C-alpha positions in Angstrom: 62.2 42.8 -38.0 59.2 40.6 -39.1 57.4 38.4 -36.6 58.2 34.7 -37.1 55.2 32.6 -38.2 55.1 29.2 -36.4 52.9 26.2 -37.3 52.4 24.2 -34.2 51.7 20.9 -36.0 53.5 17.8 -37.2 50.9 17.3 -39.9 52.3 17.5 -43.4 48.7 18.0 -44.6 48.3 21.2 -42.6 51.6 22.5 -43.9 50.6 21.7 -47.5 47.2 23.4 -47.0 48.9 26.6 -45.6 51.3 26.6 -48.6 48.3 26.2 -50.9 47.1 29.6 -49.8 50.5 31.2 -49.9 51.4 31.1 -46.2 54.7 29.4 -45.5 55.6 29.1 -41.8 59.1 30.1 -40.8 59.1 27.3 -38.3 57.2 24.0 -38.0 57.1 23.2 -34.3 55.1 20.1 -33.4 53.9 20.1 -29.8 53.3 17.2 -27.4 50.0 17.7 -25.6 47.7 15.1 -24.0 44.9 14.6 -26.5 42.8 12.5 -24.1 39.2 13.8 -24.1 38.0 14.9 -20.7 35.0 13.3 -19.1 31.8 14.3 -21.0 33.8 16.6 -23.3 31.9 17.2 -26.6 33.9 16.7 -29.8 33.8 20.3 -30.8 35.1 21.5 -27.5 37.9 18.9 -27.6 39.1 20.1 -31.0 39.1 23.7 -29.8 40.8 22.9 -26.5 43.5 20.9 -28.2 44.2 23.6 -30.7 44.6 26.1 -27.9 46.8 23.7 -25.8 49.0 23.3 -28.9 49.3 27.0 -29.5 50.2 27.7 -25.8 52.8 24.9 -25.8 54.4 26.3 -28.9 54.2 29.8 -27.3 56.3 28.7 -24.4 59.1 27.9 -26.8 58.5 30.7 -29.4 57.0 33.6 -27.3 57.6 36.3 -29.9 56.1 34.4 -32.8 52.7 34.4 -34.4 51.5 30.8 -33.8 48.9 28.8 -35.6 47.7 25.5 -34.1 44.9 23.2 -35.1 43.3 19.9 -34.2 40.8 17.6 -36.0 38.3 15.4 -34.2 36.1 12.9 -35.9 32.9 11.9 -34.2 29.9 9.7 -34.8 27.2 11.2 -32.6 29.0 12.1 -29.4 31.4 9.3 -29.8 34.9 10.6 -30.4 36.9 8.3 -32.7 40.6 7.9 -32.1 43.5 8.7 -34.4 43.9 5.1 -35.5 47.3 3.7 -34.5 46.5 0.0 -35.0 44.6 -1.9 -37.6 42.1 -2.9 -35.0 41.3 0.8 -34.2 41.1 1.6 -37.9 38.7 -1.3 -38.5 36.5 -0.3 -35.6 36.4 3.3 -36.9 35.6 2.3 -40.5 32.9 -0.2 -39.4 31.2 2.5 -37.3 31.4 5.0 -40.2 30.2 2.6 -42.9 26.8 3.7 -44.3 26.5 6.6 -41.9 27.0 10.3 -41.5 29.6 11.6 -39.1 31.1 15.0 -38.2 34.6 16.3 -38.5 35.4 19.1 -36.1 38.3 21.4 -36.6 39.7 23.7 -33.9 42.0 26.5 -35.0 43.9 28.9 -32.7 46.1 31.8 -33.6 48.2 33.3 -30.9 49.9 36.7 -31.4 53.3 37.7 -29.8 51.4 40.1 -27.5 49.4 37.1 -26.2 46.2 37.9 -28.0 44.3 34.8 -29.1 41.8 34.1 -31.9 39.9 30.8 -31.9 37.6 29.4 -34.5 35.7 26.1 -34.8 34.6 24.4 -38.0 32.3 21.5 -38.5 31.9 19.4 -41.6 29.4 16.5 -42.1 30.6 13.5 -44.2 28.5 10.6 -45.3 30.2 7.3 -46.1 28.9 4.6 -48.4 28.3 1.2 -46.9 31.7 -0.6 -46.9 31.9 -4.2 -47.8 34.5 -6.6 -46.6 36.7 -6.2 -49.7 36.6 -2.3 -49.4 37.6 -2.6 -45.8 40.3 -5.1 -46.4 41.9 -3.1 -49.2 41.8 0.1 -47.3 43.3 -1.5 -44.2 46.0 -3.1 -46.3 47.0 0.4 -47.7 48.1 1.6 -44.3 46.8 5.1 -45.2 44.7 5.1 -42.0 47.7 5.2 -39.7 47.6 8.2 -37.4 44.5 9.6 -39.0 41.5 10.9 -37.0 38.6 8.5 -37.5 40.9 6.0 -39.3 40.8 7.5 -42.8 42.3 10.1 -45.1 39.6 11.8 -47.3 42.4 13.1 -49.6 43.5 9.6 -50.4 41.9 6.3 -51.1 39.0 6.9 -48.7 37.7 9.5 -51.0 35.9 6.6 -52.8 33.9 6.0 -49.6 32.4 9.6 -49.4 28.9 9.9 -50.9 28.3 13.4 -49.5 30.0 16.2 -47.7 28.5 19.3 -46.2 31.0 22.0 -45.2 34.7 22.5 -45.7 36.6 19.7 -47.5 39.9 21.1 -46.2 38.6 20.9 -42.7 38.3 17.1 -43.1 41.9 17.0 -44.6 43.1 18.8 -41.4 42.7 22.6 -41.7 39.9 24.7 -43.0 41.8 27.1 -45.3 39.0 29.6 -45.6 38.8 30.1 -41.8 42.6 30.0 -41.4 43.1 32.6 -44.1 40.6 34.9 -42.3 42.3 34.3 -38.9 45.7 35.1 -40.4 44.4 38.4 -41.8 43.0 39.3 -38.3 46.4 38.4 -36.7 48.4 40.5 -39.2 
């Protein structure tokens, strides 16, 4: 009997990125964890903690599965940007990112059926062009920002805002495929 492979994520982008590298989960099991940053929690630690929390939540339902969980956190300095749920949040994020560099942190956790855990962190630096009112209005009208960390989707219309990227592009999309492929090799 083969070990079931579970993706503990509701993100269609993470699923697509896994499929891109030939890894198709047997089960997609989104988890419901509190994503509120703790007092003075740095963005990289938040991404790692949330990935671990999601893996452990999925393990409570699928204890005999190999579980992959991930989280993405966008930060400008130490300021953690929300997953934009309102146009006002998206506008605030984009105004802050306009003309600046920011960092995208990816936390990835793999949990084996025997309870062994592998964790990795990935950081990518992204630089945005200065956004004018027309750019901002058009992007907000697209609705593409909804539910996206930092209020944008690099794989969509916001790609036009990116003037430089240093690190993993797929990390910014939602899952560093290189790091994930290596973790999955380690986990069997």
